[in-house]
MIDOSE-1310 file (N, C-alpha, C; in nm, 2 decimals, decimal comma, always signed):
residues 101
mkqn	+13,35/+10,45/+10,36/+13,20/+10,43/+10,36/+13,17/+10,29/+10,30; +13,25/+10,24/+10,20/+13,21/+10,12/+10,13/+13,20/+10,00/+10,23; +13,27/+10,01/+10,34/+13,27/+9,90/+10,44/+13,13/+9,89/+10,50; +13,05/+10,00/+10,51/+12,92/+10,00/+10,58/+12,80/+10,02/+10,49
yrla	+12,83/+10,06/+10,36/+12,72/+10,10/+10,27/+12,75/+10,05/+10,13; +12,64/+10,02/+10,06/+12,65/+9,99/+9,92/+12,66/+10,13/+9,85; +12,75/+10,15/+9,76/+12,77/+10,28/+9,69/+12,75/+10,26/+9,54; +12,69/+10,37/+9,48/+12,67/+10,37/+9,34/+12,72/+10,51/+9,29
iisn	+12,76/+10,51/+9,17/+12,80/+10,63/+9,10/+12,71/+10,64/+8,97; +12,66/+10,76/+8,95/+12,58/+10,79/+8,83/+12,66/+10,91/+8,76; +12,70/+10,88/+8,64/+12,78/+10,98/+8,57/+12,72/+11,02/+8,44; +12,69/+11,15/+8,41/+12,65/+11,19/+8,28/+12,78/+11,21/+8,20
tmre	+12,80/+11,11/+8,11/+12,93/+11,11/+8,04/+12,91/+11,05/+7,90; +13,01/+11,07/+7,82/+13,01/+11,01/+7,69/+13,12/+10,90/+7,68; +13,11/+10,80/+7,59/+13,20/+10,70/+7,58/+13,35/+10,75/+7,56; +13,36/+10,86/+7,49/+13,49/+10,92/+7,46/+13,56/+10,97/+7,59
hkvd	+13,49/+11,00/+7,69/+13,55/+11,05/+7,81/+13,61/+10,93/+7,88; +13,73/+10,94/+7,93/+13,80/+10,84/+8,01/+13,77/+10,87/+8,15; +13,65/+10,83/+8,20/+13,60/+10,87/+8,33/+13,67/+10,80/+8,45; +13,73/+10,69/+8,43/+13,79/+10,62/+8,54/+13,94/+10,61/+8,53
kkgi	+14,00/+10,72/+8,50/+14,15/+10,73/+8,49/+14,22/+10,70/+8,62; +14,16/+10,73/+8,73/+14,23/+10,72/+8,86/+14,18/+10,60/+8,94; +14,10/+10,51/+8,88/+14,05/+10,40/+8,95/+13,94/+10,43/+9,05; +13,87/+10,54/+9,03/+13,76/+10,58/+9,12/+13,65/+10,48/+9,12
felf	+13,62/+10,41/+9,01/+13,51/+10,32/+9,01/+13,53/+10,20/+9,10; +13,65/+10,17/+9,14/+13,67/+10,06/+9,24/+13,61/+10,09/+9,37; +13,57/+10,22/+9,40/+13,51/+10,25/+9,53/+13,36/+10,22/+9,53; +13,30/+10,19/+9,41/+13,16/+10,17/+9,40/+13,12/+10,03/+9,37
dvii	+13,00/+10,00/+9,42/+12,94/+9,87/+9,39/+12,86/+9,87/+9,26; +12,81/+9,98/+9,23/+12,73/+10,00/+9,11/+12,78/+10,12/+9,03; +12,80/+10,10/+8,90/+12,84/+10,21/+8,82/+12,74/+10,23/+8,70; +12,68/+10,35/+8,70/+12,59/+10,38/+8,59/+12,64/+10,50/+8,51
lsye	+12,67/+10,47/+8,39/+12,72/+10,57/+8,29/+12,61/+10,60/+8,19; +12,58/+10,73/+8,18/+12,47/+10,77/+8,10/+12,47/+10,72/+7,96; +12,59/+10,71/+7,89/+12,59/+10,66/+7,76/+12,56/+10,51/+7,75; +12,59/+10,44/+7,86/+12,56/+10,30/+7,86/+12,41/+10,27/+7,88
vglt	+12,34/+10,35/+7,96/+12,20/+10,32/+8,00/+12,10/+10,41/+7,92; +12,15/+10,51/+7,85/+12,07/+10,60/+7,78/+11,98/+10,69/+7,86; +12,03/+10,72/+7,98/+11,96/+10,80/+8,08/+12,06/+10,90/+8,14; +12,01/+11,02/+8,17/+12,10/+11,12/+8,24/+12,04/+11,16/+8,37
kddk	+12,11/+11,23/+8,45/+12,06/+11,27/+8,58/+11,95/+11,37/+8,59; +11,90/+11,41/+8,47/+11,78/+11,49/+8,47/+11,65/+11,41/+8,44; +11,67/+11,28/+8,45/+11,56/+11,18/+8,43/+11,55/+11,10/+8,55; +11,43/+11,09/+8,61/+11,40/+11,02/+8,73/+11,44/+10,87/+8,72
avfl	+11,42/+10,82/+8,60/+11,45/+10,68/+8,58/+11,59/+10,63/+8,61; +11,69/+10,72/+8,60/+11,83/+10,68/+8,63/+11,84/+10,66/+8,78; +11,77/+10,73/+8,86/+11,78/+10,72/+9,00/+11,71/+10,59/+9,05; +11,60/+10,56/+8,99/+11,53/+10,44/+9,02/+11,61/+10,32/+8,98
laad	+11,68/+10,33/+8,86/+11,77/+10,22/+8,82/+11,88/+10,20/+8,92; +11,94/+10,31/+8,97/+12,05/+10,30/+9,07/+12,00/+10,23/+9,19; +11,89/+10,27/+9,24/+11,83/+10,20/+9,36/+11,81/+10,05/+9,34; +11,75/+10,02/+9,22/+11,72/+9,88/+9,19/+11,85/+9,80/+9,18
klgv	+11,95/+9,86/+9,12/+12,08/+9,78/+9,11/+12,15/+9,77/+9,24; +12,12/+9,86/+9,33/+12,18/+9,85/+9,47/+12,09/+9,75/+9,55; +11,97/+9,72/+9,51/+11,89/+9,64/+9,59/+11,82/+9,70/+9,70; +11,79/+9,83/+9,69/+11,73/+9,91/+9,80/+11,62/+10,00/+9,74
tpqe	+11,54/+10,06/+9,83/+11,44/+10,15/+9,78/+11,50/+10,29/+9,76; +11,44/+10,37/+9,68/+11,49/+10,51/+9,67/+11,50/+10,58/+9,81; +11,40/+10,55/+9,90/+11,40/+10,61/+10,03/+11,52/+10,58/+10,12; +11,59/+10,47/+10,08/+11,70/+10,43/+10,15/+11,83/+10,49/+10,10
cvfi	+11,82/+10,57/+9,99/+11,94/+10,63/+9,93/+11,96/+10,77/+9,96; +12,09/+10,81/+9,97/+12,13/+10,94/+9,98/+12,21/+10,98/+9,85; +12,16/+11,08/+9,78/+12,22/+11,12/+9,65/+12,30/+11,25/+9,68; +12,42/+11,25/+9,63/+12,51/+11,37/+9,65/+12,55/+11,42/+9,51
ddih	+12,54/+11,55/+9,49/+12,58/+11,61/+9,36/+12,61/+11,76/+9,38; +12,69/+11,81/+9,29/+12,71/+11,96/+9,30/+12,62/+12,04/+9,21; +12,53/+11,97/+9,15/+12,43/+12,04/+9,07/+12,29/+12,03/+9,13; +12,24/+12,15/+9,17/+12,11/+12,15/+9,24/+12,00/+12,08/+9,17
qfve	+11,99/+12,10/+9,04/+11,88/+12,03/+8,96/+11,88/+11,88/+8,97; +12,00/+11,82/+8,97/+12,01/+11,68/+8,98/+11,97/+11,63/+9,12; +12,00/+11,70/+9,22/+11,96/+11,67/+9,36/+11,81/+11,68/+9,37; +11,75/+11,77/+9,31/+11,60/+11,78/+9,31/+11,54/+11,67/+9,24
vaqs	+11,59/+11,62/+9,13/+11,53/+11,51/+9,06/+11,54/+11,38/+9,14; +11,66/+11,36/+9,21/+11,67/+11,25/+9,30/+11,57/+11,25/+9,41; +11,55/+11,37/+9,47/+11,45/+11,39/+9,58/+11,31/+11,36/+9,53; +11,29/+11,39/+9,40/+11,15/+11,37/+9,35/+11,11/+11,22/+9,34
vgmk	+11,21/+11,13/+9,35/+11,18/+10,99/+9,35/+11,19/+10,93/+9,50; +11,21/+11,02/+9,59/+11,21/+10,98/+9,73/+11,35/+10,97/+9,80; +11,45/+10,99/+9,72/+11,59/+10,99/+9,78/+11,62/+11,11/+9,86; +11,70/+11,09/+9,96/+11,75/+11,21/+10,03/+11,86/+11,28/+9,94
gily	+11,86/+11,41/+9,94/+11,95/+11,47/+9,85/+12,04/+11,57/+9,92; +12,17/+11,57/+9,88/+12,26/+11,66/+9,94/+12,33/+11,74/+9,82; +12,33/+11,87/+9,83/+12,40/+11,95/+9,74/+12,54/+11,97/+9,79; +12,64/+11,92/+9,71/+12,78/+11,92/+9,76/+12,83/+12,07/+9,75
enve	+12,88/+12,12/+9,86/+12,95/+12,25/+9,86/+13,09/+12,24/+9,90; +13,11/+12,16/+10,01/+13,25/+12,13/+10,06/+13,24/+12,01/+10,15; +13,36/+11,96/+10,19/+13,37/+11,84/+10,26/+13,30/+11,85/+10,40; +13,32/+11,96/+10,47/+13,26/+11,98/+10,60/+13,11/+11,98/+10,59
hlqs	+13,05/+12,05/+10,49/+12,91/+12,05/+10,47/+12,85/+11,91/+10,44; +12,93/+11,84/+10,36/+12,88/+11,71/+10,32/+12,88/+11,62/+10,44; +12,99/+11,62/+10,52/+12,99/+11,53/+10,64/+12,88/+11,57/+10,74; +12,85/+11,70/+10,75/+12,74/+11,74/+10,84/+12,61/+11,69/+10,79
dlrk	+12,58/+11,71/+10,66/+12,46/+11,66/+10,60/+12,44/+11,51/+10,61; +12,55/+11,44/+10,59/+12,54/+11,29/+10,60/+12,50/+11,25/+10,74; +12,56/+11,32/+10,84/+12,53/+11,28/+10,98/+12,38/+11,31/+11,01; +12,33/+11,42/+10,95/+12,18/+11,45/+10,97/+12,09/+11,33/+10,92
wgvt	+12,14/+11,26/+10,81/+12,06/+11,15/+10,76/+12,10/+11,02/+10,83; +12,19/+11,03/+10,93/+12,22/+10,91/+11,00/+12,33/+10,82/+10,93; +12,40/+10,88/+10,84/+12,51/+10,81/+10,77/+12,64/+10,84/+10,84; +12,71/+10,73/+10,88/+12,83/+10,75/+10,95/+12,95/+10,75/+10,85
v	+13,04/+10,85/+10,87/+13,15/+10,86/+10,77/+13,28/+10,84/+10,84
């Protein structure tokens, strides 16, 4: 997906967590860690920050999470939201939003 889209990751994490053990962050253009920005995914501001850092509007973003509450917060700022259940569901939902995978 990185070839066609700018990607961001928002992670509710603490400095003590070694969140990029497997080089996952290399897949993303923007990395937002809650302990660095002082915001978590239950705060609308973190989603606005992500869109700003990506250089897009919230309406141009698709947010994916396995926690319904965080998907709702992202939707409240205008992002499209997908509740992750499994890969097949995710791919189907992305296609509904016009995202090619």
